[in-house]
C-alpha positions as CSV (number, residue, x, y, z in Angstrom):
1,M,-34.2,11.4,5.8
2,N,-31.5,14.0,7.1
3,I,-29.0,10.9,8.0
4,L,-29.1,10.7,4.1
5,I,-27.8,13.8,3.9
6,V,-25.2,13.1,6.5
7,L,-23.7,9.7,5.3
8,S,-23.8,10.9,1.8
9,F,-21.0,13.7,3.1
10,I,-19.3,11.6,5.2
11,S,-19.0,8.8,2.6
12,L,-18.1,11.6,0.1
13,V,-15.1,13.2,2.9
14,L,-13.7,9.1,3.3
15,V,-13.7,8.9,-0.2
16,G,-11.4,12.0,-1.0
17,L,-9.2,10.9,2.2
18,A,-9.1,7.6,0.5
19,L,-7.9,9.2,-3.0
20,L,-5.7,11.8,-1.3
21,S,-3.5,9.3,0.3
22,F,-3.3,7.0,-2.6
23,L,-2.1,9.8,-4.6
24,Y,0.2,11.0,-2.0
25,S,1.5,7.2,-1.8
26,V,1.9,7.3,-6.0
27,R,4.3,10.6,-6.0
28,S,6.1,9.9,-3.1
29,G,7.3,6.5,-4.3
30,D,6.3,4.0,-2.1
31,Q,5.4,1.2,-4.2
32,D,8.1,1.6,-6.6
33,H,9.8,-1.7,-5.2
34,A,6.4,-3.4,-4.3
35,E,7.2,-6.3,-6.9
36,R,10.8,-6.8,-6.2
37,L,9.7,-6.9,-2.2
38,S,6.9,-9.7,-2.8
39,L,9.4,-11.8,-4.9
40,L,11.9,-11.9,-2.0
41,P,10.9,-15.1,0.2
42,L,11.2,-17.2,-2.6
43,E,14.9,-16.5,-3.4
44,T,17.1,-19.0,-2.5
45,D,19.5,-18.9,0.4
46,E,23.3,-18.9,-0.5
47,P,24.9,-22.5,1.2
48,P,26.8,-21.9,4.2
49,E,30.4,-21.9,3.9
50,K,32.6,-25.3,4.7
51,K,34.2,-25.5,7.5
52,E,37.5,-26.9,7.5
């Protein structure tokens, strides 16, 4: 039964760390340009210039 208490404590610590890292990511603005970057591979390339 003691292992349940230890595992519960460890899982709560991990959830807290995940929540803190998520909040840090949101506040620092890491995900502001995620939509633009996800569409970047879909853009067409400019045609090559013709050599004369």
